[in-house]
Backbone as a ProteinNet text record, in pm:
[ID]
protein_1_A
[PRIMARY]
XXXXXXXXXXXXXXXXXXXXXXXXXXXXXXXXXXXXXXXXXXXXXXXXXXXXXXXXXXXXXXXXXXXXXXXXXXXXXXXXXXXXXXXXXXXXXXXXXXXXXXXXXXXXXXXXXXXXXXXXXXXXXXXXXXXXXXXXXXXXXXXXXXXXXXXXXXXXXXXXXXXXXXXXXXXXXXXXXXXXXXXXXXXXXXXXXXXXXXXXXXXXXXXXXXXXXXXXXXXXXXXXXXXXXXXXXXXXXXXXXXXXXXXXXXXXXXXXXXXXXXXXXXXXXXXXXXXXXX
[TERTIARY]
74.7	4.2	159.2	6	142.8	69.6	-65.9	-177.9	-239.6	-202.2	-281.2	-337.9	-448.8	-529.4	-578.1	-583	-628.1	-784.3	-899.7	-1023.7	-989.4	-985.5	-1005.2	-1094.5	-1206.3	-1236.7	-1114.1	-1085.7	-1000.6	-1053.2	-1091.9	-1113.6	-1091.2	-1076.7	-1107	-986.3	-873.9	-791.2	-805.6	-844.1	-843.8	-757.2	-712.9	-586.4	-598.5	-671.1	-665.4	-692.2	-730.9	-709.7	-583.8	-530.3	-373.3	-268.2	-321.3	-203.5	-194.1	-354.3	-397.7	-297.9	-346.5	-269.2	-110.1	-79.9	118.9	114.2	26.8	61.2	35.2	-47.8	-53.8	26.2	65.9	197.7	321.8	363.8	494.3	465.1	369.4	344.7	345.9	339.9	340.3	425.5	529.8	630	572.5	447.4	351.1	374.9	347	349.3	150.5	180.8	26.5	3.1	-126.9	-176.7	-341.4	-292.1	-403.8	-503.3	-624.6	-764	-835.4	-787.6	-859.4	-972.1	-1118.8	-1221.1	-1234.5	-1305.8	-1376.6	-1441.1	-1583.3	-1721.9	-1764.2	-1685.8	-1736.3	-1821.2	-1953.3	-2038.7	-2136.2	-2206.6	-2232.4	-2313	-2368.3	-2450.3	-2287.6	-2172.2	-2047.7	-2057.6	-2011.5	-1995.1	-2101.3	-2221.9	-2341.1	-2291.5	-2255.4	-2227.9	-2113.9	-2030.3	-1916.3	-1982.1	-2053.3	-2065.6	-2203.9	-2234.2	-2344.7	-2265.4	-2165.4	-2086.7	-2040	-2013.7	-1921.7	-2025.9	-2173.3	-2255.8	-2374.3	-2329.1	-2449.6	-2404.7	-2436.2	-2358.2	-2395.6	-2482.4	-2547.1	-2444.8	-2426.3	-2352.7	-2245.3	-2189.3	-2060.1	-2018.7	-1936.6	-1896.5	-1809.5	-1875.3	-1790	-1661.3	-1571.7	-1455.9	-1355	-1290.5	-1161.1	-1169.5	-1230.1	-1223.8	-1308.4	-1392.8	-1549.8	-1483	-1373.6	-1332.2	-1445.6	-1473.6	-1561.3	-1589.3	-1697	-1666.1	-1594.2	-1563.5	-1526.3	-1372.6	-1327.5	-1163.7	-1154.5	-1203.9	-1195.9	-1159.3	-1236.2	-1229.1	-1123.5	-1050.9	-941.6	-826.9	-823.6	-716.5	-710.2	-793.7	-780.3	-761.2	-801.4	-778.5	-606.3	-587.8	-398.1	-322.5	-356.2	-279.8	-311.7	-436.8	-429.5	-331.3	-330.3	-243.1	-96.5	-91.1	76	120.2	2	40.1	54	-24	-16.1	127.8	167	299.1	373.9	378.8	503.5	520.5	372.1	427.8	456.7	398.9	381.2	561.9	587.4	762.7	824.8	809.1	885.3	874.8	770.2	737.4	837.1	885.9	980.5	855.9	778.6	666.6	648.3	654.8	636.3	529.7	462.7	401.4	302.4	200	133	19.2	-68.3	-180.4	-240.9	-397.3	-479.7	-596.7	-601.7	-683.4	-818.4	-957.2	-1064.6	-1153.8	-1149.4	-1252.6	-1380.5	-1483.4	-1579.3	-1707.8	-1775.7	-1896.8	-1828.1	-1792.2	-1717.4	-1752.5	-1844.7	-1834.9	-1846.5	-1858.3	-1791.1	-1672.1	-1615.6	-1438.5	-1434.1	-1431.1	-1387.2	-1452.2	-1536.8	-1561.3	-1461.1	-1463.5	-1352.7	-1243.4	-1138.3	-1063.7	-1025.1	-1151.4	-1141.5	-1090.7	-1153.9	-1093.8	-941.5	-877.2	-718.1	-677.1	-676	-668.4	-693.1	-576.4	-595.7	-678.5	-666.2	-769.5	-766.1	-916.8	-932.1	-911.6	-863.8	-893.1	-1004	-1085.6	-1148.7	-1224.1	-1225.2	-1299.1	-1461.8	-1539.2	-1683.3	-1783.8	-1680.4	-1784.9	-1729.1	-1662.8	-1616.2	-1736.8	-1750.4	-1846	-1982.4	-1967.4	-2068.5	-2123.4	-2265.1	-2288	-2331	-2312	-2337.1	-2263.4	-2192.8	-2153.5	-2267.8	-2416.7	-2559.9	-2578.5	-2512.5	-2503.8	-2398.9	-2351.3	-2317.1	-2294.5	-2257.7	-2163.7	-2193.5	-2163.4	-2192.7	-2249	-2341.1	-2392.5	-2314.5	-2192.8	-2094.8	-2063.1	-1971.3	-1926.7	-2010.4	-2129.1	-2230	-2225	-2221.6	-2234.9	-2059.7	-1991.5	-1866.3	-1852.2	-1898	-1899.3	-1982.4	-2087.7	-2145.1	-2113.3	-2025.5	-2013.2	-1884.3	-1771.6	-1629.3	-1594.9	-1482.7	-1417	-1298.1	-1256.6	-1200.1	-1236.1	-1137.2	-1184.8	-1168.6	-1269.2	-1243.6	-1216.1	-1145.1	-1096.3	-1127.6	-1276.1	-1328.3	-1201.9	-1158.8	-1083.2	-1163.5	-1100.7	-1141.7	-1129	-1158.5	-1107.7	-980.3	-915.1	-761.8	-686.2	-590.7	-508.6	-413.8	-460.3	-328.1	-269.4	-241.5	-198.9	-250.6	-232.8	-365.1	-266.5	-294.2	-271.4	-350.6	-507.5	-587.4	-664.1	-719.8	-819.2	-913.5	-1048	-1187.8	-1248.2	-1236.5	-1360.6	-1501.1	-1571.6	-1700.1	-1765.1	-1770.1	-1835.3	-1975.9	-2054.5	-2147.5	-2198.4	-2108.8	-2112.7	-2095.8	-2119	-2120.2	-2012	-2005.5	-1840.9	-1831.4	-1901.7	-1916.6	-1815.6	-1822.1	-1759	-1622.4	-1570.6	-1471.5	-1375.9	-1467.2	-1359.1	-1319.3	-1390.5	-1376.9	-1167.8	-1208.3	-1105.4	-1006	-1065.3	-900	-845.8	-932.2	-887.7	-814	-874.6	-765.5	-654.1	-636.1	-467.1	-402.5	-429.9	-379.9	-308.8	-384.6	-365.5	-212.9	-269.1	-195.9	-136.6	21.7	74.2	132.9	199	262.2	167.4	42.6	0.6	-74.4	61.1	-2.5	6.3	97.3	133.4	55.5	-95.2	-146.3	-213.3	-258.7	-450.1	-562	-613.6	-718.2	-814.6	-933.9	-1038.7	-1132.5	-1252	-1365.6	-1431.5	-1570.3	-1636.8	-1752.9	-1835.9	-1970.4	-2076.7	-2125.6	-2233.3	-2332.8	-2377.3	-2533.7	-2596.3	-2744.3	-2905.6	-2849.7	-2786.1	-2783.7	-2706.1	-2567.2	-2474.9	-2377.6	-2400	-2306.7	-2217.9	-2073.9	-2042.6	-2055.5	-2054.3	-2062.6	-1914	-1871.4	-1753.9	-1665.3	-1798.1	-1771.8	-1694.9	-1790.7	-1741.3	-1670.4	-1622	-1484	-1347	-1376.5	-1273.2	-1213.9	-1277.7	-1259.2	-1174.7	-1244	-1207.9	-1068	-1047.5	-969.6	-844.7	-864.8	-759.6	-706.3	-802.5	-763.4	-694.1	-706.2	-648.3	-505.6	-505.3	-398.5	-283.2	-345.3	-236.9	-149.5	-240.1	-177.5	-172.1	-218.7	-256.9	-153.4	-113.2	-45.2	-115.1	-217.8	-297.7	-459.4	-533.9	-658.5	-760.6	-838.4	-921.6	-1095.2	-1203.2	-1361.3	-1454.5	-1520.2	-1592.8	-1713.9	-1852.8	-1954.2	-2058.3	-2123.2	-2170.9	-2354.5	-2382.2	-2518.2	-2644.7	-2733	-2826.8	-2839	-2890.8	-2882.6	-2734.6	-2689.1	-2575.4	-2549.4	-2576.1	-2611.5	-2544.7	-2624.2	-2626.8	-2489.1	-2494.2	-2349.5	-2213.4	-2213.2	-2085.9	-2085.2	-2158	-2156.1	-2091.7	-2191.4	-2106.2	-1959.8	-1973.4	-1836.8	-1701	-1731.6	-1641.6	-1629.2	-1729.6	-1714.4	-1589.6	-1570.5	-1450	-1313.5	-1327.8	-1184.5	-1083.3	-979.8	-919.9	-804.2	-731.5	-648.4	-609	-734	-817.3	-851.6	-901.6	-941.4	-1058.1	-1150	-1309.4	-1306.1	-1329.5	-1303.7	-1465.6	-1540.4	-1639.9	-1666.4	-1756	-1780.6	-1941.7	-1990	-2121	-2189.9	-2111.4	-2234.4	-2256.2	-2434.3	-2509.3	-2643.7	-2546.5	-2652.1	-2688.2	-2646.8	-2719.1	-2744.2	-2737.5	-2788.5	-2639.8	-2554.7	-2406.9	-2425.8	-2501.3	-2529.3	-2620.4	-2690.3	-2762.3	-2749.1	-2587	-2488.8	-2473.2	-2513.2	-2442.9	-2616.2	-2683.5	-2828.6	-2823.2	-2904.7	-2918.2	-2984.4	-3082.7	-3129.6	-3113.1	-3011	-2924.9	-2769	-2707.6	-2547.6	-2475.1	-2565.2	-2444	-2332.6	-2373	-2265.6	-2107.5	-2118.2	-2012.6	-1897.3	-1924.2	-1869.2	-1880.7	-2037.8	-2047.1	-1970.1	-1939.5	-1933.3	-1761.5	-1725.3	-1615.2	-1494.5	-1400.1	-1274	-1209.2	-1283	-1197.5	-1216.8	-1116.9	-1121.1	-1190	-1277.9	-1425.5	-1299.5	-1290.9	-1214	-1342.9	-1373.6	-1490.8	-1525.1	-1531.9	-1485.9	-1607.6	-1604.2	-1749.5	-1743.1	-1768.3	-1751.5	-1858.1
-73.7	-40.3	107.1	233.2	327	471.9	523.6	611.3	573.5	587.3	629.3	724.6	773.9	865.5	881.4	1018.7	981.7	1134.4	1090.9	1235	1302.8	1395.9	1486.8	1571.2	1618	1750	1845.3	1953.5	2079.1	2118.2	2178.2	2186.3	2116.3	1978.8	1899	1776.9	1767.1	1711.8	1565	1447.8	1278.3	1248.6	1229.8	1173.1	1047.6	993.4	774	790	839.8	845.4	865	970	992.8	889.1	823.1	751.2	587.9	548.2	431.2	486.9	609	572.2	564.7	642.8	612.5	461.8	394.9	236.4	201.3	203.1	161.9	194	322.3	367.5	258.3	289.9	221.1	112	6.8	-147.7	-149	-43.6	-70.8	54.8	50.3	191	259.9	322.7	399.3	504.7	619.2	810.5	794.1	881.5	948.1	1097.5	1096.5	1174.4	1270.1	1355.9	1396.5	1499.3	1465.8	1525.2	1605.5	1776.7	1842.2	1882.5	1859.2	1915.3	2005.6	2143.1	2229.2	2265.2	2287.4	2265.1	2453.2	2507.1	2670.1	2651.5	2670.7	2677.5	2817.8	2820.1	2950.5	3010.7	2879.4	2941.3	3026.9	2978	3059.3	3165.5	3164.2	3267.5	3434.1	3383.8	3505.9	3490.1	3399.3	3420.7	3545.5	3486	3628.6	3793.7	3748.7	3847.9	3996.5	3888.9	3911.9	3997.8	3910.9	3941.6	4095.9	4146.8	4255.4	4333.1	4317.9	4420.2	4475.8	4389.5	4402.9	4465	4593.3	4627	4512.2	4426.4	4390.1	4241.6	4195.4	4046.4	4038.9	4008.1	3990.9	3810	3807.1	3661.3	3634.3	3477.6	3451	3365.2	3361.6	3299.4	3412.3	3374.5	3427.1	3543.9	3674	3768.2	3873.7	3784.9	3876.5	3803.8	3719.1	3695	3627.2	3681.3	3625	3472.7	3379.3	3241.6	3156.6	3239	3198.3	3208.5	3343.9	3330.1	3224.1	3176.9	3102	2974.7	2930.1	2814.1	2793.4	2973.3	2905	2946.8	2968.8	2984.2	2842.4	2755.8	2650.9	2564.3	2558.1	2502.6	2444.5	2573.4	2610.3	2529.2	2586.5	2548.2	2400.4	2292.5	2129.8	2100	2197.4	2140.2	2159.1	2239.2	2291.2	2187.8	2060.7	1974.9	1891.2	1812.1	1702.5	1728.6	1846.4	1803	1779.3	1868.8	1807.8	1717.5	1643.8	1579.4	1340.9	1394.9	1288.3	1294.4	1413.7	1373	1350.4	1391.5	1358.7	1173.4	1134.8	973.4	926.1	1023.7	978.2	903.1	992	894	1046.7	1023.3	1134.3	1178.8	1274.9	1389.6	1436.4	1446.7	1504.9	1580.3	1711.2	1792.3	1802.3	1773.6	1835	1904.2	2042.2	2132.2	2128.2	2047	2069.1	2179.3	2282.4	2365.4	2407	2262.3	2250.1	2165.2	2090.4	2016.4	1952.4	1883.7	1808.5	1639.9	1589.7	1477.8	1465.5	1555.8	1593	1547.1	1610.2	1660.5	1532.6	1459.6	1347	1199.1	1192	1058.5	1137.9	1268.4	1254.6	1230.3	1270.6	1234	1071.7	973.3	827.3	769.7	849.5	788	793	795.6	845.6	768.2	678.2	635	528	488.7	313.5	260.9	339.4	285	455.5	500.2	597.2	578.4	645.5	609.1	683.2	714.9	828.8	763.4	839.3	835.4	775.1	714.1	731.7	880.7	953.6	1081.2	1206.2	1138.6	1219.5	1325.2	1466.7	1585.2	1540.7	1442.4	1412.2	1497	1544.9	1603.2	1554.6	1446	1372.7	1230.7	1157.8	1015.4	919.7	984.2	879.5	837.2	928.8	919.7	860.1	730.2	654.5	569.7	547.9	616.9	755	891.2	1016.4	986.3	1092.5	1099.3	1062.3	1143.5	1163.5	1048	971.5	842	764.9	772.7	620.5	654.1	779.4	815.4	804.3	780.2	753.6	583.1	515.1	381.7	322.9	408.6	386.7	420.4	519.7	580.1	513	529.1	575.2	488.6	500.2	434	429.1	350.6	260.2	196.7	104.8	81.4	213.2	109.2	240.6	232.7	210.2	200.8	275.9	224.2	294.6	331.9	406.6	317.6	370.8	243.6	212.4	345.7	321	444.3	439.8	309.7	330.7	243.8	335	305	161.2	41.3	-33.6	-167.2	-191.9	-318.8	-402.3	-401.4	-558.4	-684.1	-722.8	-879.7	-1015.8	-959.4	-1038.9	-982.8	-1083.9	-1055.5	-1133.8	-1030.2	-1089.8	-1088.7	-1215.6	-1179.3	-1197.1	-1126.2	-1146.2	-1159.1	-1332.9	-1392.7	-1426.6	-1386.8	-1438.1	-1497.9	-1547.1	-1638.8	-1531.5	-1411.8	-1350.3	-1326.6	-1272.8	-1237.7	-1078.4	-1053.3	-906.6	-950.8	-1035.6	-1014.1	-1059.2	-1188.8	-1279.9	-1145.3	-1024.9	-939.6	-821.5	-817	-720.6	-778.2	-915.9	-989	-973.2	-959.9	-994.5	-830.2	-749.2	-611.1	-588.7	-627.6	-617.1	-655.8	-812.7	-884.1	-788.5	-762.2	-680.1	-556.6	-506.9	-371.7	-389.2	-524.1	-491.2	-670.2	-702.4	-829.3	-840.7	-733.6	-760.7	-826.2	-839.4	-897.3	-1033.8	-1122.2	-1217.1	-1332	-1345	-1407.4	-1376.7	-1294.3	-1261.5	-1367.2	-1381.5	-1540.6	-1437.9	-1572.4	-1511	-1604	-1525.2	-1615.5	-1556.7	-1661.2	-1622.7	-1643.5	-1567.2	-1573.1	-1601.4	-1701	-1728.7	-1631	-1569.8	-1527	-1495.9	-1603.3	-1625.6	-1634.2	-1668.9	-1716.4	-1860.1	-1934.7	-2048.1	-2100.6	-1988.2	-2037.4	-2120.5	-2219.3	-2301.4	-2306	-2303.1	-2334.5	-2476.5	-2468.4	-2608.4	-2622.6	-2786.6	-2818.1	-2781.2	-2734.5	-2752.1	-2612.5	-2469.6	-2356.7	-2357.6	-2444.5	-2333.3	-2434.3	-2514.8	-2573.9	-2502.7	-2467.8	-2342.7	-2175.6	-2199.8	-2062.5	-2087.9	-2156	-2199.9	-2221.9	-2287.6	-2299.8	-2153.9	-2057.2	-1911.6	-1849.5	-1857.6	-1801.1	-1850.2	-1999.9	-2036.6	-1973.2	-1949	-1895.3	-1744.4	-1669	-1576.1	-1540.8	-1668.9	-1616.2	-1807.9	-1748.3	-1961.1	-1927.1	-1861.1	-1919.8	-1875.7	-1978.3	-1980.2	-2072.7	-1992.9	-2072.7	-2060.4	-2113.7	-2074.7	-2086.5	-1979.6	-1993.6	-1953.2	-2078.9	-2077	-1991.9	-1866.8	-1769.8	-1839.1	-1861.9	-1967.7	-1833.3	-1874	-1773.1	-1672.6	-1558.3	-1437	-1364.6	-1382	-1348.8	-1234.5	-1087.5	-996.3	-989.9	-1041.1	-1025.6	-1097.6	-1168.7	-1296.5	-1225.3	-1151.3	-1116.3	-962.1	-926.5	-779.8	-898.4	-981.3	-1057.5	-1086.1	-1121.5	-1217.1	-1126.2	-952	-905.6	-803.4	-769.5	-766.3	-787.7	-925.5	-1005.5	-959	-912	-953.9	-792.2	-793.1	-676.7	-699.1	-571.3	-597.7	-668.9	-667.6	-729.8	-647	-647.2	-565.5	-682.4	-631.5	-651.3	-671.2	-753.5	-716.3	-750.4	-679.2	-728.7	-652.1	-667.7	-627.8	-580.8	-491.7	-462	-360.9	-296	-155.2	-113.7	-132.4	-51.6	-154.5	-287.2	-365	-483.5	-509.3	-644.6	-599.2	-728.1	-738.8	-720.9	-686.9	-658.8	-476.7	-391.5	-296.5	-252.7	-308.7	-326.7	-358.3	-372.4	-396.7	-237.3	-174.7	-17.4	37	22.7	80.8	58.2	134.2	152.1	27.1	-21.4	-88.4	-229	-256.4	-373.5	-381	-362.2	-378	-228.9	-136.5	-5.1	8.3	-51.4	-93.2	-95.3	-181	-184.4	-102.4	18.7	108.8	210.5	208.7	306.3	231.8	121.6	87.8	-4	-122.4	-159.4	-135.5	-179.4	-90.4	-172.1	-213.7	-289.2	-161.8	-180.1	-96.1	-166.1	-94.9	-169.6	-188.2	-290.5	-224.8	-289.4	-188.7	-189.9	-215	-258.7	-266.8	-321.9	-258.7	-305	-301.1	-406.7	-375	-257.8
-32.6	22.3	27	-32.5	-81.9	-63.9	-42.9	-77.4	51.8	169.2	285.4	348.8	335.3	380.1	533.4	620.1	727.5	692.8	729.5	724.2	830.4	847.9	997.6	987.9	1035.6	1072.1	1107.6	1051.2	994.3	1186.1	1259.4	1317.9	1482.1	1497.6	1594	1517.1	1575.4	1538	1639	1527.1	1607.3	1633.4	1735.7	1762.8	1742.1	1796.6	1795.9	1642.8	1555.2	1408.3	1383	1407.4	1364.1	1380.1	1561	1586.9	1545.8	1514.7	1417.7	1305.1	1225.5	1114.7	1121.3	1228.7	1217.7	1198.7	1267.1	1315.6	1191.8	1098.9	964.7	847.9	923.4	803.2	816.2	959.2	990.9	948.3	894	943.7	790.1	687	525.3	536.5	591.9	491	381.6	445.5	332.3	433.4	305.5	398.1	365.4	474	524.4	442	405.8	323.4	434.8	515.8	560	525	524.8	437.9	545.1	567.5	666.5	608.7	627.3	590.9	664.1	585.6	586.4	596.6	637	631.1	628.4	487.6	487.3	397.7	445.3	307.3	301	249.3	192.9	349	412.6	604.3	662	647.3	686.4	654.3	482.2	481.6	506.9	490.7	520.3	669.2	774.8	929.5	927.9	877.6	888.2	846.9	757.5	683.3	815.9	845.8	939	1062.7	1108.1	1229.9	1241	1075.8	1042.1	1042.7	1009.1	960.7	1096.4	1218.3	1304.4	1441.8	1479	1574.4	1714.3	1694	1810.6	1821	1724	1720.6	1793.6	1897.1	1950.7	1934.1	1850.7	1887.1	1985.4	2018.8	2139.9	2158.2	2077.7	1976.9	2032.9	2122.1	2155.7	2133.1	2232.1	2250.5	2099	2116.3	1976.4	1870.4	1858.1	1735.7	1605.7	1524.4	1412.4	1363	1354.8	1394.6	1257.4	1135.7	1036.3	1106.3	1131.2	1169.4	1271.6	1342.1	1474.3	1415.2	1292	1231.8	1144.6	1052.2	997	1120.4	1191.2	1333	1335.5	1436.3	1448	1327.8	1196.1	1117.4	1078.5	1047.6	1067.1	1206.2	1293.8	1386.9	1409.8	1385.5	1385.8	1243.8	1110	1037	1053.2	1148	1187.6	1288.9	1376.1	1451	1397.2	1274.9	1217.1	1183.1	1086.9	975.8	1116.4	1193.3	1274.4	1377.9	1426.3	1456.2	1361.7	1242	1113.1	1153.1	1091.1	1044.1	1186.3	1289.2	1399.1	1424.5	1342.2	1366	1231.1	1140.8	1063.3	960.4	936.3	820.5	721.7	610.6	490.4	533	484.1	480.1	387.1	396.1	264.8	380.5	290.6	355.7	225.3	224.8	148.8	206.5	248.3	262.7	170.6	236.2	151.6	232	139.4	222.7	124.4	102.3	11.5	132.4	51	100.1	142.6	279.7	338.5	299.3	236.4	205.7	52.4	-17.5	-154.2	-208.3	-106.3	-116.9	-60.9	25.7	103	-1.1	-84.8	-168.5	-326.3	-337.1	-464.7	-428.6	-259.4	-251.6	-243.5	-217.8	-188.9	-333.7	-448.3	-585.7	-572.2	-521.9	-526.1	-418.5	-344.9	-230.6	-196.4	-130.7	-150.6	-14.4	84.4	149.6	277	281	405.3	521.9	659.7	772.9	832.4	908.3	1007.2	1146.7	1269.5	1337.2	1278.3	1386.4	1374.7	1377.5	1433.2	1511	1378.1	1264.8	1178.7	1151.5	1192.1	1179.8	1239.5	1352.8	1414.5	1520.5	1576.6	1634.9	1796.8	1809.5	1932.7	1921.5	2047	2102	2069.8	2036.2	2054	1914.1	1826.8	1667.6	1623.8	1641	1577	1471.9	1360.5	1290.1	1256.3	1241.3	1224.6	1031.6	1064.7	905.7	764.6	828.9	719.8	716.1	806.3	822.5	740.5	743.5	731.1	567.7	514.1	387.7	302	353.6	358.7	299.4	407.7	393.9	298.7	231.4	156.4	25.6	-17.6	-133.6	-151.5	-108.7	-100.8	-182.8	-288	-370.4	-361.6	-225	-173.6	-58.8	16.5	128.9	262.4	355.5	489.8	617.5	672	856.1	914.3	955.5	1067.1	1237.5	1320.8	1418	1558.7	1624.1	1772.6	1873.6	1999.3	2132.7	2153.7	2102.3	2143.7	1987.7	1999.8	1854	1918.6	1894.7	1919	1798.8	1785.4	1711.9	1661.4	1549.3	1519.2	1522.1	1596.4	1671.7	1610.3	1606.2	1576.4	1413	1333.6	1189.2	1172.5	1217.7	1292.5	1098.5	1042.1	921.6	912.4	879.3	896.1	718.3	784	618.1	614.4	519.5	466.3	369.7	312.8	210.3	77.9	64	-47.5	-103.3	-213.7	-364.3	-250.6	-173	-157.7	-48.2	62.9	176.9	146.6	58.4	23.4	-34.7	-136.1	-202.9	-100.2	12.1	160.1	228.8	221.7	267.2	147.1	45.3	-60.7	-48.5	-30.6	-63.3	54.5	155.9	336.4	337.5	241.4	272	108.6	34.3	-48.3	-11.1	36.7	146.6	310.4	340.9	464.5	399.6	325.1	351.1	438.7	530.8	630.7	751.6	764.9	879.5	843.1	751.8	697.3	805.3	927.4	1010.2	1120.6	1121.5	1230.7	1241.3	1341.3	1350.7	1266.6	1219.3	1108	1160.8	1228.1	1275.8	1186.4	1117.7	977.4	1058.3	1083.6	1169.2	1014.6	1050.5	996.2	1021.4	919.8	952.3	893.1	809.3	780.6	862.1	778.9	868.4	908.2	829.5	883.4	1003.1	967.7	1073	1103.3	995.5	951.8	831.3	810.1	705.7	655.8	513.6	428.7	411.3	422.6	384.2	322.6	158.4	77.2	33.6	104.3	124.7	195.2	333.8	436.8	356.7	275.3	240.8	114.2	22	-53.7	-36.8	114.2	145.9	205.6	302	364.2	268.9	104.8	27.8	-47.4	-38.6	-50.4	29	174.4	256.5	352.2	307.6	337.5	238.1	173.4	90	131	220.9	203.3	419.5	443.5	656.7	642.9	787.1	829.3	949.6	997.3	1119.5	1087.6	1075.6	1024	1127.2	1141.3	1239.7	1150.9	1192.4	1170.4	1267.2	1298.8	1394	1346.6	1379.3	1356.9	1457.4	1449.4	1504.4	1498.4	1615	1654	1730.2	1704.7	1709.2	1571	1609.1	1514.8	1511.9	1412.9	1323.1	1346.9	1372.5	1388.5	1560.2	1610.8	1731.7	1801.4	1712.6	1759.3	1765.2	1642	1627	1630	1732.1	1831.8	1971.3	2002.6	2134.1	2096.9	2007.6	1971.7	1990.3	1935.2	1835.6	2000.7	2125.2	2234.1	2302.6	2261.1	2391.8	2301.2	2230.1	2135.2	2150	2208.5	2182.5	2084.7	2050.4	1957.1	1823.1	1763.1	1662.5	1544.1	1413.2	1331.4	1274.1	1299.8	1209.6	1046.2	967.3	849.3	762.3	662	623.8	517.8	404.8	283.5	279.4	178.2	174.4	189.6	248.2	361	297.6	355.9	248.5	155.1	138.3	78	104.9	262.6	328	450.2	524.5	633.5	739.7	665.3	720.2	740.7	636.3	701.3	806.9	836.7	940.5	1096.1	1092.1	1220.8	1288.8	1177.2	1252.6	1288	1270.7	1302.6	1472	1558.6	1645.9	1750.3	1659.2	1671.4	1682.8	1632.5	1615.7	1727.2	1633.5	1703.9	1698.6	1671.7	1625.2	1723.1	1844.8	1930.1	1914.8	1804.5	1757.7	1699.2	1669.4	1656.7	1775	1870.1	1965.6	2073.6	2077.5	2250.5	2185.8	2115.8	2091.7	2075.6	2094.9	2092.8	1984.5	1895.7	1715.5	1632.6	1557.5	1399.2	1336.5	1247.4	1131.2	996.4	945.3	762.4	672.4	594.8	533.2	368.4	295.3	144.6	78.4	-19.3	-90.3	-274	-333.9	-480.6	-530.5
[MASK]
++++++++++++++++++++++++++++++++++++++++++++++++++++++++++++++++++++++++++++++++++++++++++++++++++++++++++++++++++++++++++++++++++++++++++++++++++++++++++++++++++++++++++++++++++++++++++++++++++++++++++++++++++++++++++++++++++++++++++++++++++++++++++++++++++++++++++++++++++++++

């Protein structure tokens, strides 16, 4: 992998995403491109004009500083901090400062990335709304795989592959494998996640045959009961692992992120989640 991007709210530097990005960059010997997204919409411009034109409008940012100027200062400081920290890590660094509509800018960036890293709260208003609307849009529409970071930036010591037997789920593990061949000695657990909750011997044999070309430690786990709930319960007990899945927005795997089912995979769990779809 060579083009690793980290999507960041320019005003609020996500330290965990940055730290996990450093880990992946060192692992793959890649550089990092920081995508600093600034939501400078028409409303922001109008608000700035209002600040200057109204004698009764006092902004509450650092001594009456206009909102848009405060955003500018915060963005520049975060970019400076990111560059300095990345260079200190000995990692090649680029910065893209995108000042349009954040999701549109990010989807355009995804066309030219190997993988995009971001936190589940990117431009989110509340921790209760995880993943944030922008993150969900990214997961559905991204033109490259997306890695959603966890609460703690930890090395990957185990790979959990959620397989529902579809071409999309196998495509996701292929993408992960191609991007991170350095993890070929990592323990791999294939989690059976279709409604039957049982691997056929033929299916297991073919999948094992493929995986053994890339991984040396492979195990299979049948998830009994309701696969979505069982997958959530299983991952809750794991640490230093990465969950790999595909087809976000296309089948039941998408419902893992709804509050009514297992939205806690991102809200509470400490595992990064890699998602890729065809």
